[in-house]
N, C-alpha and C positions, 0 to 999 in steps of 0.2 A: 528518180523521184525520192523525196525524203522518206525516212523510215516511217512505217505505218503508224499513224496516230501520235508519234512522238513530237512532231514539230507543230502541228496545227490541228485543232478541233473546232468545228463550226456548228453553230446553232442557227437554223432557219425556221424551226417550228416554234415560233415565239418571236420576241425581239431578236434582231440579227446580232449575233455575238460571236466572238472567236477567242480561243485560248492558245497560247504558244508555250510549250513546256509547262503547262498547268497554270500559267498566269494570263489573266484576261488582257486582251489587246483593245485599246480604245480606237474604234474604227473610223471616227470622224463624223463629218456632217452627213445629212440624210442621203444626198445623191452619191457621195463616196461609198456609203454603206450599200446603196443600191447596186453600184458596180461590183462591190465585193460579193454580194448575195448572188448576182448573176454568175460570176466566175466560180463561186463555190458550188452552186447548183449544177455546174457542168465541169466539175473538178477534172483536171488533166486534159480537157479539150480546149482547143484554141477557139476563142471567141473574137470575131472581127470587130474593129472599131465601129464600123457602120451598124453592126448588130447591137453593140453596147449602146450606141446613140439611140437607136429605135427603142431599145428596152427601157432606157432611163427617161427619155424625153417624149417618145411617141410622136404624135403629129405636130407638136409644138416645139420644133427644133430651132434653137437659136444659132446664129452664125458662129458663135464661139464653142459649139458643142464638142467638136473634135479636140480643141485645146482643153476643154473641160475634162474630157476623158483622160487625156495625158496627165493633167493636174491631179485628178483623183487617183490614178494608178501610182503616180509618184508619191502621193500622200500615203497610200496603202503600203507601199514598199518601205517607207520610213518607219511605220509603226509595226509592220510584220517582221521586219529584219533590221532593227535599229543598229545592229553592229556592222551592217553592210556599208561599205564606202560607196560613193556615187559612181565610181568607175567599175565596180563589181556588178555582174549581172544578177546575182542573187539566186536562190534556190527555190523560193516559194512562188513568186509572181514573175513569170518569165515573159519576155517579148519574142514574138515570132513575126514573120512577114504579115503585116496587116492586122495583127491582133495580139491578144494576151491570153495566158493560161495560168490558172492557179494549181500548183502541184501539191497534192496531198492524197492521202488514202481516201477513196470515196466513202468508206465506212466511217471515216472521222467526221462526215457531214451528216447531221441527224436526219435530214429529209431522205437522203439516200438509204441510210440504215433503216429508217422506218419502212420504206417501200420493200426492202429486202426481207425484213422480218415479217411483214404482212404476207408476202408471197410464201414464205416458209410456213406460216400458220395455215395458209390455204392448202398447201401440199399435205401437211400433217392431217388436216381435216379430211381431205379426199382419201387419204390412205387409212383412215379409221383410228388415228392416234389422237383421240379427243383431248386428253389432258395436256399433251404436248402442244396441240393447237391453241388451247386456252392460255397456257403459260407464254407461248411465243407472242400471241396477240397482245397480252397484257404488257409484255416487255416493249412491244412496238408502241402502244398507246402511251406508255409512261414517258416517252421521249418528248411529248408535247408540253409546252410551257406557255401557251397562249395562242393568239392568232398568228398564223405563219407569216413570215416577212413583215412583222409588225413594225410600224414606223418607217417603212421604206417606201419611197415614192416611185412612180413610173408604171407603165402598162405591164411590163414583165412581172413585177411584184404583184400587181392586182390579179393577173391571170394565175400565177402560182398560188396565191391565197385561195382562190376559188378551187383550183385543181386539188390542192393538198387537203383542203377542208372536205371536199367530196370524198377523197380517198380515206380520210380519217373516219367520216361517218359510215362509210362502207365497212371499215374494219370494226367499228362499234357494233354495227348490225350483225356482222358475222360472229363476233365474240358473244353478243347477247343470245344469239340463236344457239351457240354451243353451250352457254350457261343453262339455257332451258333444257337442252338435250341432256345435260349432266344433272338435271333436277336441282338447280341452284337459282331459283327465280328471285329470291330476296336480294341477292347481290346485284342482279341485273337491273332491278327497278331503279336504284339510285342513279346509275349511269344513264339509263334510258330517259329518266326525267330530265336530266341536264341536256341530253342530246335533242330531245323533243323541243325544249325551250329554245335551243339554237336554231333548229330547222323545223318550225311548227307545221309546214306543209308537206313534210316527207312522210308519206303514208306507211312505208315499211317500218319506220321507227315506231309509229303509233300502233301498228299491228303487234309488234314485239312487246311494247309496253302493256297493251291490253292483255296479251297472253301471260306476261310475267305477273301482272297484278292478279289475274284470275288464279294462277298457280299458287299464289301466296294466300289464297282464301279471301281476296278483296274483290269480290264480284261487283259490288256497287261502284267501287272506284274505277274498275275496268269499263263499266257502262258509262260512267261520267266522262272518261276519256273519249269514248266514241261520240257522245253527244256534243262535246266541245269540238271534236274534229269536224263533225257535220256542220256546226254553226260556222266554224272558221272557213271551211272550203266554200260554203255558200256565200259568205260575206266577201271573201277575197277573190274567188275565181268563178262564182256562180255555178258550181258543180256539186254533185253529191259524192260521198266516199266511193272508192272503187269496189269491185266485186269481192276482193279478198277481205276488206274490212267489213263489208256488209255481211258476208258469210260468217265471219268470226263473231260479229255482234249477235247474229241469230243463234249461233251455237252456244254462246255464253248465256243467252236468255233461257235456253233449254237445258243448260248445264252439261253440254257435251261438245266442247271445242275439239275439232278433229285435227287432221294433219294438213299442213299447207306447204306448198313448194313455191319458192320465190319466183318472180317473173322470169329470171334467167335460169331457173332450174338448179340453183346453186346448192340448196340444202332443204331438208324437210325436218319438221319437229313432230315427234310422235305425240299422240293424244295422251294427256295426263290430267287428271282431275285436280281440283283444289286441294291444298294441303290441310290436314287437320290442324287446328290451332295448337301451338306449342312453342317451346323455345326455339329461336333461330339458331342455325349452325354457328359455331364460334367465328368462322371466317366472315360471316355475313353481318356480324355486329360491329358497331363502331368501337365497342369496348372502351368506353370512357372511364378514366380513373375518377377518383373523388374530385370533382371539378371545383376549383376555387372560384370565388366570386372575383372576376378580374377588376383590378383597380390600377390601371396602367398609365394614367395621365401624369406626365411630368409636371413639376411645380411651375407656378407662374413666376416669370422673371421679376426680380426685385425692382421696385420703383415703377411698375407698369402704370401708365396714365393714358387718358384720352379716349376718344370714340365712345363716350358714354351713351349717346343717343342710339348709335348702332347696336351697342351691347344690349340695351333695353329692348329694342325691337326684335332682335334675333332670339333673345331669351324667351320672349313671349311666343314666338313662332315655334321654337323647338319644344316647348312644354304644353302647347295647346292640344296636342294629340292625346286623347284620354285612353288610347289603346283600342278603341272601337273602329277607328279608321283603318282601311287597308293601305292607305298612302303613307309612305315613310317620309318624314321631314328630312330634306337634304339642304344643307347650307354650304356654299362654296365661296371662300374668301380669296380673291385674287388681288394682285398688286405688284409693284416693282420690288426688286431685290432690296432687302434691308429696311423695308417699311414697317416691319413688325407684324406680319400676317400670323406667324405661329404664336407669338405672344398674345395677340388679340384672340385667336381661336382658343388658346388654353385658358385665358381669363373667362371666356364665354362658357367653355366646357365645365370648368370648376363651379361657375355660378349655377348651372342647371343640373349638375351631377346628382343632386338629391332626388331629382324627378325620375332617375333611371336606376331603380334599386337593384337591378340585376347586374350592374357593373359598368365599367368603362374600358373599352379597348382602344389601344393607340398603336398606330403603325406609321413609321417614317418611310415613305415610298421612295425617297431620295431622287425625285424626278429631275432635279437640276444639280445634283451633286457632282462635283469634280473629283471626288474621292471614290473611286469604284463606280459601279453601275447602279441604275435605278432598279427597284424591285419590280418584277412582273406581277400581274394580278394573281397568278397561280402561286408564286412564292409568298406573296403577302397572305393569301388564304392559308397556306401551310403554316405560317407563323401564328396566325389567329387560331386555327384549329388546334394546334399544339397547346396554345395558352388556355384554350377551353377544355383541356384535358384529353384531347384526342391521342390515341395510341399511334405514334409515328408510323409504325409498320403497317397500319391498316387505313391510313388516310389515302384516299384515291390519288392517282398520279396525274390525272388530267384536270384542266381548268373547270370544265362544266360540272364534273362530279364533285369537285371540291366546293364550288359555289352552291350546288344543291344541298350538300351536307351542311355547309355553314348556315344556310337559311333555315334548314330543318332544326339545327341546334338552337337557333335564336327564336324560333317560332313561339309566339305567346309570351316572349320576355321583353322587358324594357331595358335595352342596353344602349349606351351612347358609344358610337364608333367614331373616333377621330383619325383622319387620314391626312398626314402632313406631307407637303411638297409633292402634290399630284402632278403628273406630267400630262395626262390625257384622260378623256372621258372613258376610253376603253380600259384604262388601268383602274378606274374607280368603280365602274358599273358592277362588276362581279362581287364587290364588297358591300353592296347595298343590301341590308337585310329587309325583312318585310315588316309591315304593320307598325307596332308600337315602339320599335327602336327608332333611333335617329342617326344621321350621318353629318359630321362636321368636317370639312376638308379645306386645305389651303393649296395654293399653287400660283405660279406666276402668270399663266395664260388664262384668259377668260374662256370658260368652257360653256359657250352659248348653247351647244347641243344638249347639255344636261338640263338646261332650263326648258327647252322646247320638248324634248322627249321624255324627261324624267320628272319635270316639275320642280327642279331645283331652284332655290333662291340664291341669286348671285349678289355678292357685295364686293365692290372694288374699293380697296382700302388705300387711302391717300396718306401723305405725310402728316405729321402732327402740326396742329396750329401753334402759333408762337407761344401762347401762354402754357400750353401743355408741354411743349418742348423745353421751355425755361424750367418748368417744375421738374421734369425728368433730369435735366442737366444739374440742377442744384441738389436734387436728392442724392445723386450718385457721386458728386465730386467733393463731398465734405464741405469744408469751410472755405475752399479756394475762391468761390464766387460770391461770398458774403459782401454786400455793399459794392458789387461790381456789375451793376445793371447793364452798362454799355458793353462791357466785355462779354457778358453772357448772351446778349442779343446778337453780337457779332458772330459768336460761335454757332448760334442757332442758324443764322443766315448761311454760314459756311457749310453747315450739315445738310442743308436742304430739307430739314425737318424729318430726316430719316432716323428713327430710334437707334438703329445699329451704329450709325456714325456718332450720334450723341453719346451713346454708351462708351464708345471707344475714346472720344474726347474726354469724357468724365474720368475714365480709368487712367488716362495719361496725366490729367491734372492731379488726381489723387496720389498717383504713384511717384510724382516728381515734385515733392514739396520744396526741395532745395533749388529748383529752377524758377527764376522769376516768371510770374504769370504772363507778362508782356512777351517774353521770349517764346513761351509755349504757344501763345495765340498767333504770333507771327509765323511760327513753324506750320501751324495749320493753315494759315492764310496763303502761304506760298503755293501757287498752283502746281508747279513742277514737283512731282512726287507726292502730292497730297493723298492720292488714293493709296499709295504704298504705306504712308504713315497711318492711314485709317485701317489698321489691322491689329489684332490682339493675339499674342501667344503663338504666332506662326501657323494657326489652324485655318484651313481653307474656309470653313464656315463663318469665320470672324474676319474675313478679308473682303472689303468691298470690291477691290480689284478683281478678285476671283469670282465673286458673285456676279459682277457685271459681265465677266468673260463667259460665264455659263449662259447668260441671256443672249449674248451675241452669237455664241456657237449654235444656238437653237434656231437661228434665222435661216430662211431660204436664201439661196445664192444671191438673187437680185436684191433682196432686202438688205443683206449684209453689205453688198457693194454700195448701195445708196447710203447706208449708215456710215461707211468709211468716208465717202465723198462729202457727206454733210458735215463730218468732223472737221473739214477744212474751214468751215464758217460756223462754228458751234455756238456763237453768241448771236442774240437777236432772234427775230421771227424767221421762220422758214415757210415760204409760200410754195404752193404746188408748182407754179411756173418756174421758180428758182430751182426746185428739186429736179424738174424735168430738164432744165438747161444743164445742170450739173451732170446728170446721168445720161444725157443724150437720148431721152425717151419722150413719148408723148405725155401730155398733161394727164390724160386719162390713166395711163399706166403708172405715172408718178403718184397720182392720188391713191391708187390701190396700194402701192408699196408704202407710202407714208402711213396709211391706215394700219398696215401690217406692223410697222414699227411702233405705232401707238398701242396696238393690241398686245405687243410684247413689252410694253411699258418702257420703251427706250425713248419715246417722244411723248409729249403731252399736247393735247389739243388746246390751242390758244384762241381760236376763233374759227369762223367758217373758212375752210381752206388754209388755215394757218396753224403752225406747230412750233414748238420750241423744245429745247433740251432741258430736262430738269437739272438743277444744280448737282454737281458731282458727275452726272452722266455726260455733261458736255466735256468735262476733262477726259473722260474715258474715250469719248468719240474722237477728240483731238489726237489721242494716242493711236487709235485705230486707223486714222487717216494715214499715218506713216506706213501702214501695211500695204496700202495701194501703191502699185508701181509708179515711179516718178512720171513717166510719160503719160500715164492715165490721169494723174493729178493735174499735170500741166494742161492736158486737153480739156479737162473739166473746167478749170479756171478760165481758159480761153473761151469756151462756149458761154460761160456765164457773163464774161465781160462783153462779148459780142452781142449777146441778147440785151444787156443793159444799154449798150451804145445805140442799138437800133431803136430802143424805146425813147432815148434822149433825142 
């Protein structure tokens, strides 16, 4: 087995991640990460191929599942041990008869380490070492960085999320009970508020929260928690609170809460009255420094044009909240890569910033970045809390507590929060403050769940119209296009109206004054290599090819396969029947996959049951078609021709 902790460290308590020799490993597409998470959760144990298939696909197992497992394992081996030749067996991911095993120190896997620390805290508590129990429990809870197995598909990941979440909440309950035993209720309240928000029907958490509030001298708030609990249980389950909560409620009313032993007899909290008002202990305070008014918005890109109507509508939406409403305005701008989502959102943010006198926060969540990994919600909250003046040493380690503290700090304030390049609703939700602040976010995928659950306003941003595109191109290219209307219109057509492509074209025109204009235009017009030429400065964020690749990599397996095969015929309309013939699936399945591609902005809807590739994306799709094995391409073409012949 590799030296402990030196070769591989694994995070399962949050987005699934891995580091080798301190450098992060890019684990690949979702199902490949699902295979890795399963093997990491059972480090050094052999997991059979059949077990992997059941864990990743569940009851919906495709015929190619076994080949898929071998493909994912091969992909993991390439990224985990890039120096290993194909003929070498490797040291980390080994093959045995009928299965695979990931070789690493189990304590290098955070989920395993969390379980061990939790058990250690329990032993210390049982043996009367209260301070050691508290410190060990806190070190265990600090390992969490969001929802366990986040972003990983399959039934195994779903079961692990539930199991580990329950174990985490049990650890929180035991830690909170110890905090009350140590007469430190103020610190317990913040964590318990977040935990109750996560699991509102868990009565033990609410019992602890009521006790902690009472011990802080907040009797009225403790009684409010009970009243809310009773309403919630009656509405959701048609039952009343259990005997422990009812007894505690009565004792608070009479000013004499007593001792309660949990249902499993795990611990008891001695009776302690409310604290006299006074300064909180130093450890219980957030200890904010002199907090500056945040003004973090980046500048608007030079030459920004277009979308005036949308800007006007959203500006009214974001500023109509006068601070009395409990509902936080949320705007989510989605659209394809390079369409100018961030520039649009920044223009909107600067327009309305004067309506948010308490400042503007900005976080780049890097949801689709090819350079490094995306920020988890917990990491983003840490960044925001520090920018609000939080003492890093006293910022809570877990997501729920950070979110609770964040909302408390912004309570009653009018702050504009801009979240750029959001990957998912789960990444965004913990960063939504309350009331009179607002949230403005961008991302490639349409987050419909935010509209349904959180009342977000969704805007799908499209390419620039011809006149706006011409204005941008002329503004940035200097004098090169003066009196060159036909040339300018041709460039706009080649760009597909994407502002990023137009900016790259304009930069090339301005930087190559000695090259004839006609030669530069023909260079852009040549389809082969056009995407590579639409890049600036060698930076991934300014390369259309790289941006398109991140959208492709985010696709589910079947959608990625259809995208590659559609690239064989990237011009013209794509019908559901043609897509079904190409991929060898039913029309119903093809319709679902085509809609997925449209949701990821890789296709646009051209009519009922008809789609087409946007300009530039069709070039990328044709490149991706070459990744499909030749026999598969030949079979797809044969199916399509056979279908056409039968119709004729």
